[in-house]
N, C-alpha and C positions, 0 to 999 in steps of 0.2 A: 722755484727750485733754488734760487740764490739765497732766499731767506732761510731755507732749511740747513744751509751750511754756515750760518753765522756763528755758531758755537762749536768749538772743537775741544777735545780733551787731551791733556798731556799729563799722564800719571794720575796724581791726586788733585789736579787742578783743571778748571774749565776756563777757556778764553774765548772772547768774542772776536771774530775774524773780520770785523768791519774796517780795520785799518786805523781806527782811532784808539788812542791809549785809554785803558780802563781807569776809571777813577773811583770805583767801588769794589771792594772785595767782601763777598758774603761767604761766611764759613758755616757749612752745614755738616755736622759730624766731622769726618776726616777729609771732606772734600772742600776745596776753595773755588769759588766762582768769581772770575775777574770780569766785571760788568761795567755798565755806564749808568750814571745817575738818571738821566732824562727818561729812558724807557721804563725804568723801575718806578720812578716817582709818579709818572703819568698813569700807571696801572695799579700800583699798590699803595694804599693809603698808609699802611704800617711802615713800609720802607721809606715813604716820603717823610714821615715823622722822625724816624731814626736818623736819616741823613740830615734833616734840618737841624736836629738837636746837636749833631756833631759839628756842623758848620757854624752854628751860633757859639759853641764852646771854644772853637779854634778859628777865629775869623782871619788871622794873619798868618796862618800856617802855610809854609812853602811859598812865600812871596818872592824870595830870591834863593835860587838853588845854584849849586856848583855845576860846572860843566859836566862832571861825571854823572851827576844826578839827572841832568837834562837828557843824557844819552839813553837813560832808562825810561822809555816812553810809556811803558805800561805800569809805572809806579802808581799805586792807588793812593788816593788821599783819604778814603774812608774805609774802615774795616768794621763790618757788622757781623756779629756772631749770633746765629739763630739756633740756640740749643733746644733739643727736643722738638725739632720741626716735624710735624705730622707727615708721615710718608717718607722721611729721610731725603737723601740727596736726589733720588730719582724723581720724587714728586716736585722738589724745588726746581730741578732742571726743566720739567715740563712747564712749570709756572713761569720760569724765566723766558723760555721760548715763546710762551703766549705774550709776554710783555714786549718782545721784539717783533711780534706779528707773525711768528712762525706757526704753521698749522700743527695743531696738537691732536693726535689720534686718541679719542676717548673710548675706552673699552671697559668691559665689566671688571677687568683686573685692576684698573687704575682710577676708576671714576670716584670711588670713595676717597682715595688719597688726594685726588685733585679737588674734590669738594671741600675736604678738610683744609688743604693747603690754601685754597682761595679764601676760606673763612679766616684762617690764621693771618694771611697777608692782607686781609680786608680788600680783596679784589672782587667786590660785590656790586659795584655801581656800573651800569651799562654806559657805553660811550667811549671806553678805552680801546685797548687792542694794540696800541703802539704802531710803529711803522709810519708810512707815508699815506695810509688810507685815510680819507676824510669822512667816509661813511661811518655811522654809528654802529658799533659792533657790540654784541652781548658780552658781558663779563664772563670770566672763567667760572664764577659761581653759577651764573645763569645757565651756561652751556652744560655744566656738570649736572645741575639739578634737572634740566630738561632731559638729558640722556638717562638719568636715573629713573625718572618718572615714566617716560614714554617707551623706554626700551628694556631696561633691566627688570623692573617690577612686573613686566608682562611675561617674563620667562622664569620658570622655576629653577632651572640650572643656573642662570645668571644671578638670580637672587641669592642662591647659596654661595656663589663665588664672591659676590660683593660682601655678604655677611662674613665670610671667612677673612676677607681683607680688612675688615673692621677690627679684628682682634688686636692689631698693632696701632690702631688709631683712637683708642679710648683715652680720655673721656669725651673728646671732641665729637666723635661719631655718635655718641649717645645724645649729646646736646643738639646735634643737627637732626636727630630722629632717623638717621640712616638705618641703624640696627633695628629699630622698632618697625619701620616700614618693610624692611626685608623679611623680618620674622612674620609679619602679618601676611605678606605676599605668599611666603612658603606655606603657611598654615591654610590659607584660603585655597590654594591650588591642590594641596594634598586632600583637603576636605571634599573637593569636587571629584576626586578619584574614587572609583569602586574598589573593592578589595583586590581584584585582579590587576589593578593598575590602569584601567581604561577610564576615560572621562565619564562622569555621570551624565544622565540624560539632559539635565538643565544646568550642568556645571559650567564653570569658567573655562573658556578655551585655553588649552595648555599648549605652550610653545617651549619645548625643551632645547631647541637648536639655537637659541640666542638671536641676536639682532640680524644676523645674516639671513636666516630663514624668514624672519619677519619681513624683511625688506624684499625678499625674493618672491618667487611665484607661489610659495606656500610652505608650511612647516613640513620638513622632511623631504622636500622636492629635490630630485636629482637634476642638476643643470649641466648642459654641455654648451660651452661658449656663451653662457648667460641665457640659454634657451631652455625652457622647461621641457624635459623629455617625457613627462607624464608618469614617470616612475617615482616611487617613494622609498626612502631609506627604511631598512628594517630597524625598528627602535624597540629597545627593551622598556616596557611600560613601568617597570619597577626600578629603573636606574636611579631615581631620586633617593631610594633607600641607601644605596652605596654612596651617593653624593653627600648625604648628610654626615657621613662618618668623618669628613675632613674638619668639621666644626669642633671647636673646643667645648669642654663639658658645660660651662655656664651658658653659652649660646645654645647648645643642643637642648639643655633642660628647658630653656625658655621656648624653644621651637615646639617641644613636646607639649608643654602647657598650652601654647597657642593652638596646636592641632586639636587637642581635646576640647578647648573652649569653642572652637569653630565647628565641632561636631564631626570630626574625622572618624572614619570607620574604625572600630576597635582593632580589627585585624591588621589594618594599615599601621596603626600606632604600635601594635605589638611586633610586627615584622621589623619596623625601624628600630625598636628598642633592642630586640634580640641581635640584629645585625651589628648595631653600634657596640653592644657589649662584647660580642665575639671579636670585633676588630680592635677593641681598646684594651681588653683584659687578657694578658698572655696566659696560656694554659687553662683557659676556661673549659674547653672541651678536650678531653684526653685523647680523642681520636685524631685531633688536628696535629699533624706533624710539622707543618710549616711554621716558621717563626712569625709572630704577630707584629704587624706594623703599628703597634700601639704608641700613641703620643702621651698616654698617661704613664708616668714613670714613678710616681709616688704612691705609697700605699693609701694615703689619705684621699687622693683623687679616685683611686679604684674603689675604695670603700664608699665614697660619695656616689659614684656611678651605680654601684650595686643597689644602693638604697633608692636612687632615682628610678631604676628599672623596676624594682619590686613594687614601688609605690604606684607606678603608672601602668603596670600590667593589669589587664582585665581580670575579673574574678574567675570567669570561665575561659581560661587561657587555652590556646591550642598549641602552645610551645612544646617542643620535644622534651620528654622527661629527662633525657641526658643533659640538656642545657640547664634545666632547673636544678638537677642534682649538682652539676658543675658550679652553678651559682651558689648553692648551699655550701659546698666544700670551700669555695673561695671566701664566702662570708665568714666561715668558721676560722679560716687561716688569718684573714685580715682583721678579725675581731670586730665584725659589724655588730650593730645593736641587736639586742634580744628581740625587739619587735620586728626587725628585718628578717631574722632567722625564723621566727614564728610564722611570719607571712609566707616565706618560702615553703615551710613545711605544710602549711595549709594548701598552697597551690599544688604541691606534689601529691598530697593526700587526695585531692579531688580527681586525679587521674592516675592513681597508683597502678591500675590495671595495665597501663601502657609501659610501665617501667620494666627493666630487666634485672637479673640478679647482680650484674656488674654495677648497676646504678645504686643498688641498696648497700653495697659494701662501702659505707662511709667510714673512713678511719677515725679513730679517737684522737682528737687534737688537744685534749685536756690532760694535764698531768694527774688529775684526780681520778681519771677513769683507767682502770688496769686492763680492761679488755682491749683486744686489737681493733675491734670495730665498735662504732657507737650504736649499741643496741637500744639505748633509751631513745635515740632520735628516730629509729625505725619504728619503735613502739608508738611514739607520738604520731608519726605519719600514718600508721595503721589506724590509730584512733580517729584521725581526721577523715580517713576514708570511710570508716564505719559510721561516723556521724553524718557524712554526706549521703549515705544510702537512704536515710529517711527522706531527705529532700528530693532525691531522685524518684523515689516511689510516689511522692506527692505530685511531682510535676508530670510524670509519665501517665499514659493512658493504660487501659486494661490490656490492650493488645501488646504493649511494650513491656508489661510487667514481667513476662517470662524472659525477655532478653536481658533484664537486669541481673539475672542469676549468673550470666556469663562473666561479668566483671568480678563477682565475688569468688567464683571458682578459679578464675585466673589469678586473683590475689592469693587464694589459698595455695595454689601450686607455687607461687612466687615465695610466699613466706616459708613453706616447707623446704624449698631449696635453700633459702637463707638460713634456716635453722640447721640444716645439714652442713652448711659452710662454716658457721660460727661454732658448731658443737665441738670441734676439735680444739678450741681455745681452752687451755687449762685454767685460765682465770675467770671463765664464765661461770656465774653462779647458777645453781640448780633452780632457785626460785625465779630468776630472771628468764631462764630458758622456758620454764613452765608457764610463766605469765604471758610470754609472747606466743607460745603454742596454743594456749587456751583463749587467746583474745578473739580469734575468729569464730563466727557463728557455725552451727552444725552443718548448714548447707554449703559451706565453703569447700568441704572435702567430700568427694564422692567415694574415694578410697583413702585409707590412711597409710598406704605403703610408703609414701614420701616421708610422712611423720615418723613411721617406724624406723626408717633409715636414719633420720636425724637422731632419734633416741638411741639407736645402736651406736652411732658415732660418739654421742655424748658419754654413754657408759664406758666405751672403750677408752676415751680420753680422760675419764675420771674414775680410775679403778678403786680409789679409796673412799668412795661414797658409803655412807651407812645404809643398812637395809631399808630403813624408812625413807631415805632420800631416793634410793633406787626405785622403790615402789611408787613414790610420788612422781618421779620422772616418767615411769611407764604408764602412770595413770592418765597422761595427757592424750593417749591414743585409744581409740575405740576398737577393741578386738573384733567386733562384728563387721567392721569395714575393711578388714585385711583380706587380701586375696589368698587363694590356696597356696600360691608360691610363697607369699610372705608368712603365712601360717606355718608352712613346712620349715622355713628358715628359723622362725621364732621358736618353734618347738625344740630345735636342736641348739639354740643359742645359749651358751653357758653364762653369758653376762646378764641375762634377764633373771629377775628374782623368781622364786618358786611360784608365788601367787600369779604372776604374769604368765608363766608357762602354762599353768593349769587353766587359766582363762582362755589362752590361745587354743589349747587342746579341746576344751569344752566347745568353744564356738566353731572350731574346725569340724568336730563331729556334728554339730548343729547344722552347719552349712551343707555337709554331705547328706544329712537327713532331709533337709529342705530341697536339695537338688533332686534327690530320689523321688520325693513326694511330688515335686513339680513335674518330673518326667512322667510319673504315673498319671497325673491329672491331664497331661497333654495326650498321652497315648490311648488310655482307656478309662474314661470317666464312668462308663456303665457297668463294668464287671462286678463291682461290689453289689449292685442291685440284683444282678443275675445270681450271685451266690446266695444272697439273702432269700431270694424267692425259690432257690433250689433249681434254677434253670441251668444246671451245669452241663446237661447233656445237649444243649443247643449247639448245633454244628457251627452256626455263624459266629457265635461268641466263644467257642471253645478255646481258641488260641489266646484270646484276650484274658480269659479267666486264668489260664495257666500262667501267663505273664504277671498278672496281678498277684497271684498266690506266691510266686517266686519273689516278687518285690516285697511282699509283706513279711516273708521269712527273713529276707536280708535286713529289713528294718528292725525286726525283733532281735536279730543278731547284733546289730549296732547298738540297740538299747541295752542289751545285756552286757555288751562290751563297755559301754559307758558306766554301767553300774559296777562292773568289775574294776574299772579304773578308780572309781571313788573308793571302793572297799580296799583296794591295794594301797591307796594313799593313806587311808586311816590306819591300816595295818603297819605301814612304814613308820608313821608317827608314833604308834604305840611301842613298836620294837625299839625305836630310837630313844624314847623316854626310859624304857626298861634297861637298855644298855648304859645310859647315863647314870641311873641309880646304882647299877652294879659297879661301875667305875668309881663312883663316889664312895661306896662301901670299901672298896679295895684301898683307896688312898687315905682312909682315915687312920690316924695313929693307933698303934696297938696298945693294949692295956699295960699298965705299969708293972704288973706281975710277971710279964714275959721276961725270959732271960735275955741279957744283953748279947750273949754269944749266939743265941738262937734267933735273934731278931730278924736277921736277914733270911735265915732258913725258914722261919715261920711265915715271913712275908711272901716268899717264893715257894713255900712247901706245898704239902698235900692239902692243907686246909684251904689255901687259895684256890687250888684246882678243884677241890670239892665244892667250893662256893660257886665257882663259875661254871663247873661242868654241867650242872643241870640247866642253868640259863643258856649256856652255849649249845647244849643239846637241843633245847627248844628253839633258840634263835637260829641255830644252824639249819634246822629243818624249815623254819619259816623263811630264812634268808634264801635257801635254795628255791623254795616256792616263789619268793619275791623276784629273784633273778630270772627264773623261768617266766614269771608273769611279765616282767619288763621286756624280755625278749619277744614274747608273743604279742605284747602291746605294740612294740615298735614295728613288728611285722604287720600288725593290723593298720597302723597309721602310714606305713610306707606306701607311696603311690604305685 
């Protein structure tokens, strides 16, 4: 106990309280240590050489001192400055205590610093230890090395702590292979874990509780007064994933490489990468409200981390799509390499069916893109998804082939929702809209109602489109896949071109006809045979025959109605062309022989009326019939 109080601190100085005046001052950083030559020279070869050099250079120094100087007993004769001492003043204090024979507690937090300090001070030969003890004691380097090998490297958590402490001990920690051994230990223990965090069947025994548990009754044992109670602490098997987030990026990258070379499970590596990225990159997931405790403050470090994560993620990743899209947004903002962004798009494309509409809304970060969202990026991702369908079909069995239609349908709904969201952008080109809409295969859409909604929003946001462009936009949807509700809305939609409305009306009538035919097939498949054979008087089939005849009459009425619709459309086109020709004749300039005073009168006079009267008479009657026909047709189409 007396030895433990030999050194005391006063502000920025440390003094030895043995009662003897100090003759050596060692400066480490801003701290000054007032010590004695003999304990230091007997334990440290480096200090012995430095003190000897100063004594040889000043042999007659302070042979005769004044009385005032004799009163200052602690006046040092030698001043040694140790710049860039590994571990700083704290590590030198522990080394100085070891020189005086004071017991030094070696832990995972200071073992690397003590090992580097012992190497720097050349405290590597056994037999020192200072004090009055005559027995041979191991050197500070030997004790640190033994603790490192027998205690630290057997614990996953302690190995991470020591590796973290080596960040400020470079390059000496690299020369002593402390970092390499810690990285190998971490990788070996992670490789012995199963994906759920439990040790493998023949894996290395894991001890996450450090040397205390190793020396006790067992890992995770609950002790009471040093006695094993038989209980075990509840331990999170994946706590090592969070422990690795304290490492700097260079060390973490080396740990990931070592884990992969050791054959660690891909899910374990992926979980560590995702957790480290979320902890280190602020704003990676937009759903996270809490501030990130990221140690990466520069854009270059964040960009390097993104590339490390993308490079080491497995090809068949199980990561959340929101995380991957967040990585893609961050990569675009930070200006990551094109290869990194392409790899992210491929990873997203392989699991596009898991994405949401909010994930697809990737903003345009380039000044060259005028649209609000990056449509080209989504189109590339969709292309990667479609390319992966062939690989899925090759890998799956026949029983699983039907299940593969579900991802395609899910992606179809997702793309239709995305089209409806971006359709309101006035800067969106019609060609780009059509290309994305037609990129999906036919089986991706059971109904085209979602696509019709996107088309309607696009036409509403782009009222100045030419007729050809409007027809091209409407051509992306299949009118045969529209439900009756969508057909009813489309038939009354003034934004659709005439050709699209006619197609909708035609297929609406066709759906009604097929529905009636299907109903007849289910109710009475035999009445037509009864009618052909003349068995109308059969009592058992009399009701079915009457129902069948009624349905046939309704079907004939529908067919006639469709024919009348076609004839009315042709009639409207003829009347429209006739009226155009009449208007052109009216607008032609009159002959040069007409009088100037009567020019206006002749233009608006009886001759004009006579020219138009006949055509108006004919057109009026036809127009009346046409208006009546439209009204009757709308009554026929109304539900």
